[in-house]
C-alpha positions in Angstrom: -18.6 2.0 44.1 -22.2 1.3 43.1 -22.9 0.7 39.4 -23.0 3.8 37.2 -26.0 4.2 34.9 -25.8 6.5 32.0 -28.9 7.5 30.1 -27.9 9.0 26.8 -28.1 9.0 23.0 -25.7 7.5 20.4 -25.0 10.8 18.7 -24.1 12.6 22.0 -20.5 13.5 22.5 -20.9 13.9 26.3 -22.6 10.5 26.5 -19.6 9.0 24.7 -17.2 10.8 27.1 -19.1 9.5 30.1 -18.9 5.9 28.8 -15.1 6.4 28.1 -14.5 7.7 31.6 -16.2 4.7 33.1 -14.1 2.4 30.9 -10.9 4.2 31.8 -11.7 4.0 35.5 -12.8 0.4 35.1 -16.2 1.1 36.7 -19.2 -1.2 36.6 -21.6 0.7 34.4 -24.7 0.4 32.3 -25.4 2.5 29.3 -29.0 3.0 28.3 -29.7 4.5 24.9 -32.9 6.5 25.5 -33.9 6.5 21.8 -33.5 2.7 21.5 -35.4 2.1 24.8 -38.2 4.6 24.1 -37.4 6.7 27.2 -38.4 10.3 27.0 -36.9 13.3 28.8 -40.3 13.5 30.6 -39.9 9.9 31.8 -36.4 10.7 33.2 -37.8 13.9 34.8 -40.3 11.8 36.8 -37.4 9.6 38.1 -35.1 12.5 38.8 -37.7 14.9 40.2 -37.1 17.8 38.0 -37.2 18.7 34.3 -34.4 17.3 32.1 -33.1 19.2 29.1 -29.9 17.3 28.2 -28.2 14.0 28.2 -26.4 12.2 29.5 -28.2 11.9 32.8 -26.0 9.8 35.1 -26.7 7.9 38.3 -24.4 6.2 40.8 -26.5 3.6 42.4 -29.8 5.4 42.9 -28.2 8.8 43.4 -28.7 11.2 40.5 -25.3 12.9 39.7 -26.3 15.0 36.7 -24.6 15.4 33.3 -21.0 14.7 32.2 -19.5 17.7 33.9 -21.1 16.8 37.3 -20.1 13.2 36.9 -16.5 14.2 36.1 -16.4 16.5 39.1 -17.9 13.7 41.3 -15.2 11.3 40.1 -12.4 13.8 40.7 -13.7 14.5 44.3 -14.0 10.8 44.9 -10.4 10.2 43.8 -9.2 13.1 46.0 -10.9 11.6 49.0 -9.3 8.2 48.4 -5.8 9.8 47.9 -5.9 11.4 51.4 
């Protein structure tokens, strides 16, 4: 699987959960703290192509997955496919 990139903030519970999921699944991932890096939600919106209200914003490779719930569903679907 391509590298997972998580754009989040240190005080965000869903951001922590996304990182933990990557660690549990032993995925290659990069966590980017948007506050430390000076990345605004407007900057992310330009990359994603629509307005961003929440973090985390998660990508697999160059594909935007969404927030934690979407990423969790993506991972569950991926595991179901490989189990078949």
